[in-house]
Structures are given as C-alpha cells and as structure tokens.
C-alpha positions, 0 to 999 in steps of 0.5 A: 526533452531527451528521455536520458535527460528526463530520467536524470531528473528522476533519478539524481542520486549517483547510484544507478536506478534498478529498471523496475524503479525507472519503469515504475516512475515512468509509468507514474508519470504518464498515469491518467488520474482523470480517469473514473475509479471504475475504470482504474486498476489498483493494487492494494498492499500491506506489509509486515515490520520487525517494528515501527522505527523507520531507521532500524526496523525492516520489512519482513513480508509484503502481501498485495492484491489487484483490483480491476474495474472495482473488483477484486482479482482473488487469483492475482496476488503477491506474497513474500517473506523477507529475511531481515538483515537484523534480529527478529525481536519477540515483541514483533513476533507476538503480533505478526506471529512470523518467526526467525526459523520461518524467515531463515530461508526467505529472500532478501529484500533486494530481491523481492523489492523488483518483483513487487514493482513489477507486480504493481505495474501502472496500478495505483496503490491503495493501503491502510494507513498507507503512508507507514507501508510506502515509508518503509518500502520507499526507504528499502527501494532507495537503499537497494534499488536507487529510487523511490516508487512514485505511484499514486496512493490512496488511504483507506483510513482517511477515506473512512474518515471522510465518510464518516465525517459526511455520514455524521455531520459537523458534530462528528470528531474522529479524534474522539474514536481513534481506535475505531480506525483500525482496519479490523474495527472498520471491518466489523463495523461496515460487516464486511468479510473478515481475515486473518489479522497481521498477515500481509496478504490477508490484510491486503484483501481486507483492505481491498473489501474496505476499499471497494466498500468506501468507493460504493458508499461515498458520494463520489461513488464510481463515477468519481476519479482518481483525482477526486478520491486522492483529494479525499484520501491520498497520502 
C-alpha cells in the first residue's frame, strides 16, 4: 500500500496530523511486541490534572522517565508544566500543589505535546491507571495535533492485581481492597523507594520502580514478551 494511502487510513480526520503524531503512529504499527521485555524500551509517564472530568478538565503537568533493559535511566527524563486554558480550581491545587502563579509562565499544551511524543519515540508506555492519563493526553492530541498516540501501554495497577491474585490463589478478591492499589500503597507494601506524591515526574519514577518490581516477581519474568504482559496488564 502506498505510504500516502496508509497515512490517510491512520488519520481520517480533515485536520492534518502533526509530524510527531504521524511518526508515533508509524513506529507503533511496526513495533515488535514479541520481544522479551528485557530487550525493550519503555517510557513510564504520569500527568497532573485540574480534575477528573474528561470533558472540561485539563493537563497541567507531564512527567516521564525511560526504562531500557529493565533499568531506570535516571538521567533520561521529561517534565513540563502546562498552562491551562481555563481556571485552576483550588481543590486540585490541594492535591498536586501546583499554584496558578507557577503556571502563569508555563507553555501551552500544543507546544508540550509534540516534545513529549518525541521523547516517547518508539517506546512502549507504562502508567499507573494508565487509561486515565492516556485519555487526557489523547484528547489533547486529537484537539491540537490531529491524531492520537498509538503506542501500546501497560498498566501497573492491573499488573499488581494479577500478581496479587497469583500469590493469594482462588480466594483472593481485589475488589475488597480497592485502596490497596494506590501507587503509594503498593510501594509501601512492596518496600520500594518512596518518592514525592502528586508530582508528575516523581510519580513516574515511583511507577517505574513498581513496574520493574512486578516484572521481576511475576512468573513470566524478563523472558516474558510485551505481548504476554499486554494480555495481563494492557490498557
């Protein structure tokens, strides 16, 4: 199929897709999910939001860190504050502690998103309750960049549920312990290094440690493929 027709199938909307979105989608189509996770690159990311309403709330921070060969690349990170179009309400500032003053000189999201997508490159994505973060990121991508991120993603919350279920057998019911799947609760339970909560970059580091811990502890281990883990903890 000619490349132009292929791109049209990926981006049926009338708005031209940003080059970062086009590159991400082409890389995602070609990514090899059959590789062992030990040989893959992951980008662990987190967002801070003005609230949880996907119709009106906005992203005000994105943080990410890279994992190569199941090692956290502490010097390979992404972090940006984002100036929201609407008002920053006080209930959200009590959680993430980002003030309107800090965001006054921040970049608009349409400038930040292409850099974030470029940072992700061809990596698989990881997040804690990743579907929430991706839904906000992809809504913004669709609005400003003419397409969505197609990278496969793994959810550490779902991986943790599967790990606990395998450890506790048929009597395990994760619905009774919903609070125990908070990122901080799991980090305490598994005795992982602790980072500052509700900071996008710090939460990305926290999630990265949890992800590596779960990969090592689950029966598939480093020899499991990305596809194997997507069946367990894909979004």
